[in-house]
N, C-alpha and C positions, 0 to 999 in steps of 0.2 A: 288370386286364388287364395282363398283361406284353409290352413289346417286347424279342422275343429277338435276339439276333446271334452271330455269329462274328467273331472277327478271327484271320488267319492270319498269320504273320509268316514272310518268305523270305528267305534271303540268296543271294548270287550263286552261292553252290554248290550250289544245290538244295534245302538243308536246309530244313525246314519244321517250324512249331508252331503247332498251332490251340488257339484258345481259345473257349470260350462264354460267351456272357452272359446272363441270364435276364431280368433288368429293366433299363430304360432304355436298350435297344440304339440308338436313333434319333441321328441326328447331334449334337443339341443337349446330348445327356448323353455317350453313349459318344465319339461323334465329337469332344466338347470335351475329355473325360479322355485320350483318346489323341493329341490334339495338346498337352495339357499336358505329357505325360509326354516326349514328342518333344521339345517345346521345352526343358523342364526337362535332357533328356541333351543337347542342345547346348550349352547354356548352360554345364552342368559341365565340360564335355568340351574345350570350342571345336568338337569335331566328335565325331558320333556313335560309341558303344562298340560298336554293331552290334545286331543282333537279340538275341543272348543276352542282353547287358544289359538290353534293351527285354523280353525273355520275363521277366527276374527282377523287374522292376518290376510287370509285371501279375501273376504268382504272389503277390507279397507284397501285394498290395491286398485288403483285407477292408471289410465294411459294419460299420457300430458293432454292436456286440454286444448283443443283446437280453436281456432279463432271463431268460427261460426258456433261453438257448442256453448252453452249456457252453463255447464257443467262437465266435468270430465268424465270419460265412461270408464266403467267398471271393467276391470282385465276379466274377473271370474262372477259370473251370473249364478244366483242359489236356482237350482231347476229341481223338478219332481220328475222329469220326463225323460227317456232315453231318445236320444236326438237319432234320426236315421243316417245322417253324414258324416258321422264320425270317422277320423283316420287313428285316433288314440284314445283309450280308455286308462286312468291311474285309479288305482285305489290306496289309499293310506291307510293302514290299520294300527290301531293303538291299543296293547293288550291291557290286561290289568295293572301292570306296573310302568306304563307307558314306553314300553318299547316298541321301536315302528318296524313295519314290515310294508313295503311298497310293490305293488302288483303293477304292472303295465301290460297293455295288450295292445298290439298293434294289427291295424286292418289291411289286407291285402285282397286285390282281385284276383281269383283262379277261376278260369274258364266261365265268366260271368256270374261267380257265386264269391260272397263275400268271405274270406276265411279271418279268424283271429289266432295271434299268435300271443300265447303268453309269457312274459318276464316275470318273475317273483324273486325279490332280493330283500334284504336287511338296509336300512337306511345306509350302512357305510358302502354296499354293494352297489345301492342305486348312484351314489354319487359317483363310482366308478364306470357305470352303466351310461351315467349322462355325459361324463367328461370324454370318453370313446367316441359317444354319437356327437359331441360339440367339436373333438378333431376330424373324424369322417366330415363334417360339414365344412370346416375350416379348408380342408384338403380338395375337396369337392370346388369349392370357390376358387382357390388357388389355380387348380386344374382346368377351369372356365374361363379364369382371366388369361393364363397362359395361351390357352389355345384361339381366343379370340382377337389376342394382341398379333399373334403370329397370323392371324387370318387378314 
């Protein structure tokens, strides 16, 4: 089963570009990937180059090429549509100083109705959020392994 997500990049002038990710859209994978890319941009440049540079990082990202493929698949596909089967939505906002704010929306079904929970944070807070999600995922895997080993 895929965990689908989108990420929309926005700048201070209102320009935006959206990407769709079909696999691993949960914060421990996609969130971690976005956080790594943001950290890489800030370390390389002492401050962010902006949303266009970040967009290029997403455009260039590919999965490992499989034997049956003629070229590797892109991790992030440019999209102009809101996909109906999303589990997460991310927005990475660059202000006029290229400071970053990240918003994450998580989809939950409650009584057959989709509800979105929003988390907003600056880039540093986003990295902490992702780290917590990674720890939670590792704990769930460890617990599952322990349970199935005992069985």
